[in-house]
Structures are given as C-alpha cells and as structure tokens.
C-alpha positions, -999 to +999 in steps of 0.1 A: -592-708+252-612-678+268-623-668+301-662-670+308-664-645+329-650-615+305-684-619+287-706-613+314-726-582+313-728-578+273-755-557+262-761-540+299-763-501+303-733-481+312-718-499+343-715-477+372-683-463+388-660-494+397-641-496+426-609-475+434-593-506+426-604-507+390-608-475+381-587-467+347-577-432+363-569-444+395-560-479+393-537-483+416-560-470+445-566-436+463-584-428+495-622-423+494-634-390+481-640-361+506-674-364+521-682-397+508-706-418+529-689-436+554-710-468+553-749-469+570-751-456+607-718-444+609-712-410+621-690-389+603-653-395+616-627-367+625-600-359+604-564-370+606-554-360+641-586-341+652-606-348+685-633-372+681-669-366+699-667-368+740-694-390+747-686-424+755-709-459+747-730-465+768-749-503+775-785-511+776-792-496+807-779-460+799-748-463+817-710-466+808-699-499+800-668-511+824-637-513+811-618-545+806-583-547+817-556-537+797-542-567+779-503-562+773-497-561+732-475-589+722-459-569+695-441-545+722-430-578+744-390-569+745-386-614+735-409-607+706-380-608+671-379-614+641-351-629+621-344-642+588-332-676+577-299-673+561-315-677+524-350-674+517-365-713+509-375-724+478-408-739+472-413-775+464-394-787+495-410-802+520-440-781+539-434-755+508-452-763+475-460-798+489-499-808+492-502-839+506-514-855+538-518-832+562-493-832+594-502-832+624-510-803+641-482-791+666-491-796+704-500-765+718-518-752+690-553-778+695-562-757+729-557-726+712-580-737+686-606-748+713-605-717+731-609-698+699-642-721+691-657-720+729-653-681+723-669-678+694-698-705+705-701-681+735-705-651+712-730-667+690-754-678+720-751-647+737-763-632+699-794-654+703-801-644+736-804-611+725-824-613+695-848-636+715-850-606+747-854-575+723-878-588+697-908-568+716-903-536+723-911-519+762-948-514+748-957-549+734-957-541+702-939-561+674-905-554+659-908-581+633-920-569+598-923-602+579-926-581+544-894-565+553-876-558+517-848-538+512-852-536+471-828-537+446-797-519+433-814-494+407-781-500+383-773-530+367-742-549+376-712-555+354-682-574+355-668-556+329-636-537+339-605-517+322-578-532+301-554-513+324-571-521+355-558-544+381-587-570+371-582-563+334-543-574+336-553-602+358-581-615+335-555-612+307-527-631+325-544-655+337-553-672+308-514-676+302-509-689+345-515-727+347-516-751+379-487-774+380-491-811+402-463-828+402-456-866+413-422-881+410-398-902+436-393-869+457-430-871+467-460-850+457-458-810+450-476-780+435-466-753+416-474-725+389-460-719+351-464-693+325-470-702+291-442-686+268-450-697+234-484-706+216-471-744+211-468-750+246-438-745+262-443-734+303-416-719+320-415-724+356-391-735+384-366-762+386-375-770+421-413-773+411-405-803+387-375-813+395-388-843+414-405-859+382-373-862+364-359-893+373-396-911+364-427-890+372-462-876+365-464-840+357-501-827+346-509-791+341-545-771+347-554-738+329-570-708+347-606-716+327-604-751+325-608-783+348-592-810+326-559-819+336-530-821+309-501-844+311-470-824+306-431-834+296-400-818+309-381-800+282-349-789+298-343-781+336-318-753+348-307-761+389-281-731+383-314-703+379-336-725+394-355-722+363-374-749+341-393-756+304-423-782+302-446-788+270-480-795+266-500-807+239-532-796+232-538-796+195-541-762+195-527-728+198-524-717+237-524-677+242-490-671+253-478-642+281-465-613+267-429-609+282-416-576+295-382-559+301-369-566+341-338-540+333-368-513+331-380-519+364-373-492+395-378-493+427-416-485+432-432-493+402-465-516+409-462-553+403-489-580+401-482-617+414-503-646+399-503-682+406-515-709+427-507-706+463-517-736+483-528-754+451-553-725+453-552-717+414-560-683+397-548-661+430-539-626+422-521-602+449-506-570+441-478-549+456-447-531+445-411-536+434-391-529+465-356-539+457-341-544+425-304-567+420-306-589+453-286-622+458-313-644+476-292-680+486-315-709+486-313-744+498-308-769+465-316-807+463-281-819+470-285-797+506-263-769+494-266-733+490-278-720+456-277-682+447-302-666+434-287-634+414-300-598+405-336-612+420-366-588+422-381-581+458-416-578+459-442-571+488-468-587+468-476-619+487-462-648+475-473-679+487-460-718+485-473-728+451-464-695+436-433-706+426-428-705+387-460-684+384-460-649+368-446-614+383-461-588+359-459-553+356-487-523+347-492-530+314-499-569+323-458-578+309-446-606+326-415-590+342-402-619+363-410-652+374-418-660+412-394-682+429-387-676+468-396-661+498-384-650+530-404-657+563-395-650+603-371-672+618-379-696+643-386-735+645-380-740+610-369-723+577-404-705+577-401-694+613-419-708+643-448-720+621-442-748+598-449-742+562-451-704+570-463-681+540-459-640+532-443-616+554-443-594+523-407-601+510-408-621+484-378-626+449-388-632+414-362-641+387-358-617+364-376-620+327-344-609+310-321-641+327-352-664+325-361-657+287-323-664+277-323-696+299-356-706+283-346-703+248-313-720+252-333-750+267-361-748+241-330-751+214-311-781+232-324-789+267-302-775+286-286-740+294-252-727+298-233-704+321-200-691+315-173-701+342-134-693+351-133-724+369-122-719+402-137-718+437-130-688+456-141-664+490-144-631+489-118-609+512-128-576+524-115-573+559-084-553+543-087-520+527-060-528+505-069-562+497-108-567+484-115-588+461-120-629+455-094-648+464-089-683+448-092-713+472-093-738+444-089-745+411-114-767+384-094-793+369-092-787+333-109-750+338-097-719+322-083-705+354-056-734+356-052-736+321-047-698+325-017-701+351-039-686+381-027-698+416-045-707+448-042-676+472-046-647+438-067-622+446-090-615+414-099-577+415-112-569+381-123-591+352-127-567+320-137-532+328-153-545+360-142-542+396-146-573+419-149-566+456-164-601+465-171-637+451-209-622+442-195-594+416-169-618+403-197-643+389-222-613+380-193-603+361-187-634+343-225-640+337-224-607+315-208-632+287-211-662+266-196-695+270-163-692+247-160-655+253-121-639+262-120-620+293-092-603+310-084-612+348-065-590+367-055-601+405-026-599+429-003-623+441+029-614+459+019-579+464+025-577+425-003-570+399-008-592+371-032-599+345-040-628+321-065-636+293-089-666+292-118-681+276-148-687+289-161-727+293-196-737+306-201-742+344-201-775+349-220-790+382 
C-alpha cells in the first residue's frame, strides 16, 4: 500500500524552503530568523523585555478607546485546583475509546454555548454593518475594485519533505499505523494499532480489543485506504495491557521498524501517531518527559493494574490513541501509547466527561512490548514470572524497608520454598527491594523457570532461600 500524498509534486522545480518544523537541518523547530517578515501590516515587534511604542490604539473618531472593566483571571482564583486520579485511566472503557451515541450535554453548558453563539452572531452582524458603512470614502469615491487580484505564488508548491523531518517520519509510519473498530458485548469502541509483521500481525492494547474476545467483531482500516478489513485476536495479555490481532490481505503489509526503548533519555523528541476520537492518521509531537513511571490503570474486573517502566510524554495523546505508535526521531517505534492522566474532578477524566490530553501521556516501552508480542504470536499467550505472594510495601521504619508478605499462593514458588506471612523480603538476587513495585520489577527481569535467591527478614533474623519462578496465574 502506498501513500498517494508522497507522489504529489513530482517533476516540479526546486521546492521553496519548508516551514521550520519540516526543515532537515532544523526539524524540531527554531525561532524565526532575525529580520524575518512578521506579517502584512504588522509593525516590528520590540525585543523581549524592550519597550513598545507609547501611542495607544484609537477608534474611528481618533479618540482613545474606553477601556473595558478588568476581568478576573480564572487561573489565579484560589479555588482553582488541579488534581490527578489515583491512576491514569486507560482507553477503551466507556467515555474513552468508545465512540457510540452521543451523551446528553451536561446541564449548565447549553447556556454557555448559547451565549457563545449569541456573541459570535453579534460580532458577525457588527462586521457586516461596518462593511456597509465603510463601502464609500468621505469624498464619495468607491473603495471596491471589481477586478482585484492578489496574483499567484511565483514558486511552484511542493509537498515533498525530507525523510528525517517530522512530516517525512509521519508519512513513513502512517503506512504501518491502523485504526481499529471493535463491536462486542462490552459495547463499541475504537483504538489504534501498529503493524509489526508484513503477514498482518498488529500490536495494540488489550483494553482496545478485549470486549470482542467473547464474541465480537474487529475491523481494521489503514491510513491510505477506506476499506475495513476483518481482524482476529491472536492473544491477549491483561498483565501488560497488550494484545496482538491479525488481518489477512493477500499481500505484504508495511511493517513498522521497532527501536529500543532502553536507549531513550529524557528530552528525546518523539511523535505520537494514532486515531484519537476516531480521527485516523493524527500526528502529534513532543518529548520524553520522564522514564520508568509506574502508572496504575483500571482493569476490566475493577481492580488496579500497574503499568511498569512506562514512558511519559507530553505529545498529545487522547482517547482513541490507545495502541498507536510512539516513535523516535529515526521513525522507529519505541512505545505503544496506552494511558493518560487528566485533571481531577467529577469523573476519571476530571470535571468534563471524556476529557483529553493535558500533556501527561504514557506508553508501554517497546522492549517489553516486543517480548510479549513474540510470546503471543508463538503460543497465543504471554507468561510472567512470579514468586507466588501478595505483599505490601513497608517503608516507615528506617530499619524495615521492603515487601512484607501478606499472603501465599497455594502451590506457588514462595510457599514451596518455606516463606511465611509477615516475612520481609529485602533482596532478590543482586537487586535491593524496598517496595512491592521493586520486587515485581526484579522478578520480571527473569523468565519463568529461572532460579532466584530471596533474602528476607523473619523475627529480626536475616534469612535466604532459593526458589524457581512460576508463571503468574490470573
């Protein structure tokens, strides 16, 4: 499949310099060059911190306009608060990825919309009246020119962009990014996906397609095609919120290039590509804001499901972006967009239902996603090593920090090795453990069947035991 936009402009003369966001020598943006044109009819602007001209604006009579009464800044109100939910909500749940019947508008907003419409209408009427009154000059001469023409551009337009520009990267990755529509017992929803093999395997989020697992329909649409293709679930992994589906087209598909998330550093530029709110082929840019975040997201059974080592980005991610690609400056997929945080309020997305991006989005690192996808393609499921306990973090006592055992899984590794309730786990192999999250991460660094050494404290005594990791049962 090819993108028809890439063939436009062929055979034209040398293209003009592209905008700053697409120049190969300055692809991520730069301020305008000194002395650059600031727009038709605009006076030169003073330097930052400099003095502006003292003469103020005047109305049609030549008199200074009457100043409007001051308006309070809503962002400075002491009652304005920004809060975050306990966990960034995933998409695919109601009011997120779901695009079904529109919900009734919340009470109180209709008046606001009506007022906005009234103000807009008033402005248009005032503009028309001004145009009629100003159609003639003071000496009665016509101000209109029936033959007016501003001419055309002297340089042929071109849509060609350098491959390393944002536009060039987007054109490449869009061919491997799909829109996903799901209809199942849990309702209808949309999301995104990334083609990871030319034979039709697509990586997405578990919460995007899980509603169709018990009998439903999944369709996939590519960026350069309107035809919807049926897809089947290859395997789901609720633990990591990942899933693999497959479409069959009879021809090779353009697979995305997978990068290495472990090579990321804070500040790296990234591009998010997906289908927010069903708007396929949407591209946003940002940077890596932070690494190794632990984000608690709601799972299907109502419990909290943590995403470990998540990539945080300020690239705009909205409901429907779930399962889409987060790519680096080389066009390599380095994450699968999965969750967002929004301002707190009346619901999980804040005061407005179905809220969107506030610049705090999270993606699953591709290093983990690649491993899970490979397991699913091989066997239809993914395995996760576990020692077979439930635990809580102990950190209040300087001498007692670690994961405190609260329960043992019958037949699990810990029970078989002799661990007991109230044992405090402080180390797994060479990794110090000061919390439950650290214990999980240290465990997941291994594979099912690996032998590990657990250091723990019981009745004030340091102890050690070896055990074999088993698959996490859910």
